[in-house]
C-alpha positions as CSV (number, residue, x, y, z in Angstrom):
1,M,6.7,47.4,-49.3
2,K,5.9,47.0,-45.6
3,P,8.6,45.4,-43.4
4,F,7.8,42.0,-42.2
5,L,6.8,42.0,-38.5
6,H,7.3,38.9,-36.5
7,K,4.2,38.1,-34.5
8,K,5.1,37.1,-31.0
9,S,3.7,33.9,-29.7
10,R,1.3,33.7,-26.8
11,T,4.1,32.1,-24.6
12,Q,6.5,35.0,-25.4
13,Q,3.8,37.5,-24.5
14,V,3.1,35.8,-21.2
15,C,6.9,35.5,-20.3
16,E,7.4,39.2,-21.1
17,H,4.4,40.1,-18.9
18,Q,5.7,38.1,-16.1
19,G,9.1,39.6,-16.5
20,N,7.6,43.1,-16.1
21,L,6.0,42.2,-12.8
22,Q,7.7,43.8,-9.8
23,P,9.1,41.4,-7.1
24,N,6.7,42.7,-4.5
25,T,3.6,42.4,-6.6
26,L,2.2,39.7,-4.3
27,G,3.2,41.5,-1.2
28,A,1.5,44.7,-2.5
29,K,-1.9,42.9,-2.2
30,F,-1.6,43.2,1.6
31,R,-1.4,46.5,3.5
32,P,1.3,46.8,6.2
33,W,-1.1,46.2,9.0
34,Q,-2.5,43.1,7.3
35,Q,1.1,41.8,6.9
36,I,1.7,42.3,10.6
37,F,-1.6,40.6,11.5
38,L,-0.8,37.6,9.3
39,S,2.7,37.3,10.7
40,A,1.4,37.4,14.3
41,I,-1.1,34.7,13.5
42,I,1.5,32.4,11.9
43,T,3.9,33.0,14.9
44,G,1.1,32.1,17.4
45,I,0.3,28.9,15.5
46,M,3.9,27.9,15.3
47,A,4.4,28.5,19.0
48,L,1.3,26.5,19.9
49,S,2.5,23.6,17.7
50,L,5.5,23.2,19.9
51,F,3.3,22.3,22.8
52,V,0.7,20.1,21.2
53,A,2.8,18.2,18.6
54,P,2.7,14.5,19.2
55,A,5.8,12.5,20.1
56,F,7.3,10.5,17.3
57,A,6.7,6.8,17.4
58,T,9.4,4.2,16.7
59,G,9.1,1.5,14.1
60,V,11.4,-1.5,13.5
61,Y,12.7,0.1,10.3
62,E,14.1,3.0,12.4
63,I,16.3,0.7,14.5
64,P,19.9,0.9,13.2
65,P,21.5,-2.2,11.7
66,L,23.2,-4.4,14.3
67,T,27.0,-4.3,14.6
68,P,29.1,-7.0,16.4
69,D,29.9,-4.7,19.3
70,T,26.4,-3.4,19.9
71,W,24.7,-4.8,23.0
72,V,22.4,-2.0,24.1
73,V,20.2,0.1,21.8
74,D,18.8,2.7,24.1
75,E,16.4,4.7,21.8
76,G,14.3,5.5,24.9
77,E,17.3,7.1,26.5
78,V,16.7,5.7,30.0
79,I,20.0,4.0,30.7
80,S,23.0,6.0,31.9
81,R,26.3,5.8,29.9
82,I,28.1,4.2,32.9
83,N,25.5,1.5,33.3
84,E,25.3,1.0,29.5
85,G,29.0,0.4,29.6
86,K,28.7,-2.1,32.5
87,I,25.9,-4.0,30.7
88,S,27.7,-4.1,27.4
89,S,30.9,-5.4,29.0
90,A,29.0,-8.2,30.8
91,L,27.1,-9.2,27.6
92,A,30.2,-9.1,25.5
93,D,32.0,-11.4,28.1
94,L,29.0,-13.8,28.0
95,A,29.2,-14.0,24.2
96,A,33.0,-14.6,24.2
97,K,32.7,-17.4,26.8
98,T,29.5,-19.2,25.7
99,G,28.5,-17.9,22.2
100,N,25.2,-16.8,23.6
101,Q,24.4,-13.2,22.7
102,V,21.9,-10.9,24.4
103,R,20.8,-7.4,23.2
104,F,18.8,-4.9,25.2
105,V,16.5,-2.5,23.3
106,T,14.5,0.4,24.5
107,V,12.1,2.6,22.5
108,H,10.1,5.7,23.3
109,R,6.6,4.9,22.0
110,L,5.7,2.3,19.4
111,D,4.0,2.7,16.1
112,Y,0.2,2.6,16.2
113,G,-1.1,-1.0,16.4
114,E,2.4,-2.3,17.3
115,T,2.9,-4.2,20.5
116,A,6.1,-4.9,22.4
117,E,5.9,-8.6,21.4
118,S,5.3,-7.9,17.7
119,F,8.0,-5.3,17.6
120,T,10.6,-7.6,19.2
121,K,9.7,-10.5,16.9
122,A,10.0,-8.3,13.9
123,L,13.3,-6.8,15.1
124,F,14.6,-10.4,15.8
125,K,14.0,-11.3,12.2
126,Q,15.4,-8.1,10.9
127,W,18.7,-8.5,12.8
128,F,19.0,-12.3,12.3
129,A,17.7,-13.4,9.0
130,D,17.6,-17.2,9.4
131,E,17.3,-19.9,12.0
132,Q,21.0,-20.5,12.1
133,A,21.7,-16.8,12.8
134,Q,18.9,-16.7,15.4
135,A,19.9,-19.8,17.3
136,N,22.0,-18.3,20.1
137,Q,20.4,-14.8,20.2
138,V,18.2,-13.1,22.7
139,I,16.5,-9.7,22.5
140,L,15.0,-8.1,25.6
141,M,12.9,-5.0,24.7
142,L,11.1,-2.3,26.7
143,D,8.7,0.5,25.6
144,T,9.5,3.3,28.0
145,V,6.1,5.0,27.5
146,T,4.0,2.1,28.6
147,N,6.7,0.1,30.3
148,N,5.5,-3.0,28.3
149,S,8.3,-5.5,27.7
150,A,9.0,-8.5,25.6
151,I,11.7,-11.1,25.1
152,V,12.5,-13.3,22.1
153,A,15.1,-16.1,22.2
154,G,16.5,-18.5,19.6
155,E,16.1,-22.2,19.7
156,G,19.8,-22.7,20.6
157,V,19.5,-21.1,24.1
158,K,16.1,-22.5,25.2
159,S,17.7,-25.5,26.9
160,L,19.0,-22.9,29.4
161,L,16.6,-20.0,29.0
162,T,13.3,-21.7,29.1
163,D,10.1,-20.0,28.2
164,E,9.2,-19.8,31.9
165,I,12.4,-18.1,32.8
166,A,12.3,-15.8,29.8
167,A,8.8,-14.6,30.8
168,S,10.0,-14.1,34.3
169,V,12.9,-12.0,33.2
170,A,10.7,-9.7,31.0
171,N,7.8,-9.4,33.4
172,E,9.4,-9.6,36.8
173,T,13.1,-8.9,36.8
174,L,12.8,-6.0,34.4
175,L,9.5,-4.6,35.6
176,V,9.7,-4.7,39.4
177,P,12.3,-1.9,39.6
178,L,10.1,0.2,37.3
179,R,7.1,-0.2,39.5
180,D,9.3,1.0,42.4
181,G,9.9,4.5,41.0
182,D,10.9,4.0,37.3
183,K,14.4,2.6,38.2
184,Y,15.4,1.9,34.6
185,N,19.1,1.5,35.3
186,Q,18.5,-1.0,38.1
187,A,16.0,-2.9,36.0
188,F,18.4,-3.5,33.1
189,L,21.3,-4.2,35.5
190,D,19.2,-6.9,37.2
191,A,18.1,-8.3,33.9
192,S,21.7,-8.5,32.7
193,D,22.9,-10.2,35.8
194,R,20.1,-12.8,35.6
195,L,20.5,-13.5,31.9
196,V,24.2,-13.8,32.2
197,A,23.9,-16.3,35.0
198,V,21.3,-18.4,33.2
199,L,23.0,-18.4,29.8
200,S,26.3,-19.3,31.5
201,G,24.8,-22.5,32.8
202,Q,24.6,-21.3,36.4
203,E,21.6,-21.6,38.7
204,D,18.8,-19.2,38.0
205,P,18.9,-16.5,40.7
206,G,15.2,-15.9,40.1
207,P,13.2,-12.7,40.1
208,P,13.8,-9.9,42.6
209,Q,12.1,-10.2,45.9
210,V,9.2,-7.7,46.1
211,K,9.2,-5.8,49.4
212,D,6.1,-5.6,51.4
213,D,6.1,-1.8,51.4
214,I,6.1,-1.7,47.6
215,Q,2.5,-1.2,46.4
216,V,2.3,-2.0,42.7
217,E,-1.1,-0.4,42.4
218,G,0.5,2.8,43.8
219,T,2.2,3.4,40.5
220,Y,-1.2,4.0,38.9
221,M,-3.2,7.2,39.3
222,S,-6.4,7.2,41.2
223,A,-9.6,8.4,39.5
224,E,-9.3,11.8,41.2
225,E,-5.7,12.2,40.2
226,S,-6.5,11.2,36.6
227,K,-9.3,13.8,36.5
228,E,-7.1,16.5,38.0
229,K,-4.3,15.7,35.5
230,R,-6.8,15.8,32.6
231,G,-8.1,19.1,33.9
232,N,-4.6,20.6,34.1
233,S,-3.8,19.5,30.5
234,T,-7.1,20.9,29.2
235,A,-6.4,24.2,31.0
236,W,-3.0,24.4,29.3
237,V,-4.3,23.7,25.8
238,V,-7.2,26.2,26.2
239,G,-4.8,28.8,27.5
240,L,-2.4,28.3,24.6
241,L,-5.3,28.5,22.1
242,I,-6.5,31.8,23.7
243,A,-3.0,33.2,23.6
244,A,-2.7,32.3,20.0
245,T,-5.9,34.2,19.3
246,I,-5.3,37.3,21.5
247,I,-1.7,37.9,20.7
248,P,-2.4,38.7,17.0
249,M,-5.4,40.8,17.9
250,A,-3.3,42.8,20.4
251,T,-0.5,43.2,17.9
252,Y,-3.0,44.6,15.4
253,Y,-4.5,47.0,18.0
254,I,-1.1,48.3,18.9
255,Y,-0.3,48.9,15.3
256,L,-3.5,50.9,14.8
257,V,-2.8,53.0,17.9
258,F,0.8,53.8,17.2
259,A,1.1,53.6,13.4
260,P,1.3,56.9,11.6
261,N,-1.8,58.1,9.8
262,S,-1.9,57.2,6.2
263,Q,-3.5,59.3,3.5
């Protein structure tokens, strides 16, 4: 009588076959010089990506939840710690004396299709859910890439901070120092001083006086400067692409020259 032989299933056969494969089966498909060549290409692409990767945009959902002692959210990283402390102290004192609260927000690049105004309105609703919570609140926001600004105020402060004054704070008090050499710290210090005065019931100090020697149009590049800048950027990108191509080829050539002869 023949002994009973258990027939292995297809799954068991496949598993045993896979178990007999050597760990370097995949690597064995490539010769040493091919592995070096592929590694060099990958390295070149990774190095190139460091230069051409786009900056991350900021959406409302990325702004952290508001805490009672938060007065400045500097995601754009343009306000020094010393001045952030001064501004926070002034705004905290305003809130304690009047109940009117102001927050400054900076971001470095907005999401595609987002504007400074739409972002600020959305953040206002995110931080303050209903009209009662919004009543005595103010948010002044700046996008540090475009230097576009916006301000949103609750109904409870509009008897002091009228729409006209609010627009002047966002478009003049905040932006004049930026046109004069990107003076972000001065811009927010001036905005803080003016908002504190207005929301405390004092006379509006008004926007900063623009000096005659300040040329707003001077902050924009001429056509020649723009063309030169685009040319420099193009040269950098082309140079990096060439380097990413030549370096792997040179690595392969060196390997062929100095590698020991294989049988």
